[in-house]
C-alpha angles and dihedrals in degrees: 000000000000099000137037108259112245112239092227089055092052089046094051091048093048090051091050092052093046097044099037101229143048092245094052091046089052092051090047093052095038094238138109125280089243093054091054091049093048093050092049090053088053090053090051091049092049093047096039089228139108108245099175134041133190117244106184107298095344133074122224140176120274120226088264090048092053092049094049094044091052090054098048101036096078090056093053090046089055090051091051091047090052090051091051091051091051092047093049090050093051093047094046105106095199114110122189122212118192111200139169104270100243093046090048095053099037103033116016103035098052089056103035097080089062089057093048093050088058092047108057112198094024119125120195128187116203115201122189108211137152091204120089108239131232098229098214100039096040095041091234122152102186135022126197111194143138144253129345092354085087089082091068092071135069099211120040147133131204113247109186145317107239131219132216125218131180108261138171144164113283090237092060093066100026093104098026113070117215114215100172137011093256090065086074089072090067091066128076108282127216113209131197124215117178128201116287096256091062121061104238123241119260113300130222089255090056091045093052089051089049092058091042103250133114116264110252130175101207094158101024130250134253119202125213126197090210122058090210092059092050093051091047089051090053092049087055091056097255096131146290121316132193090237122199109236092224090059101034101042095097092047093048093049090048093050096244088118130032129200107211093186127018096224098147134180127197125235115250096240141024133257114238143191121228128183144188111246091229089060090070090059091058123092109270092008097115091042091052092050092049091049094053090052090047095053089048087064089058088064090058090046093050091047091052094051104074095180092105093067108107121206111214 
């Protein structure tokens, strides 16, 4: 073979062999009949072989043409299959969000339905997971996580740095007046201890130091690995929790939790949103990313508005 065979010439010849005629090949490729004939002649010139022969009024493959077509057809079939896979992926409306479990149940999930109502046809899967995903292998589009894990991703944006405040069920303090923040330490305390690869939120010992009193465990302390579990325990009247405002805002506004004193402490790191670049090519992908960023701003707004703090 004297010359490199042009790809368009191979494509035209493959379409002829698959479709059975020059006219059908032209329709398949979206070009003129003359363009197909011209490209096939280029293929014959480059190969130095006759690929087609006339049989009366029809044109058919020669023996060399049949041999060559059999050799190249599987490659073009793989290309078409790959195109179909990509098209199906792009047209698939399902978007998957992987999120730290407590943040998923207490922050994202309660608001996600509102987004879906405004985006008819969108389907979102919300997965609570401590493990950072591999976007391609795990078929995840977005990840909401915390701290230094952000460096494991190529595309990300910081969402917010959360605060914790001492909160409890109203019934817990209904018959025990609180005169000063340190009185909280006389109640059962609910602690939160995250996994080792995440720096835990402020502890009760740190909070006691923050308000300038010794840390004492007059009624004991129970530690939870999930922030959401500790908050739920507080709602059920089991004690005080240093509740994250992002996760407890709805319960505070609904009166299920009260914050006797707004003695807050900020988490040592920020939450972030990471995404797979391909996710932004899916329907609703850019909208979902923008929405997550927008609701993160509500956390800052709620934190700045201290009117929800209830002196008891």
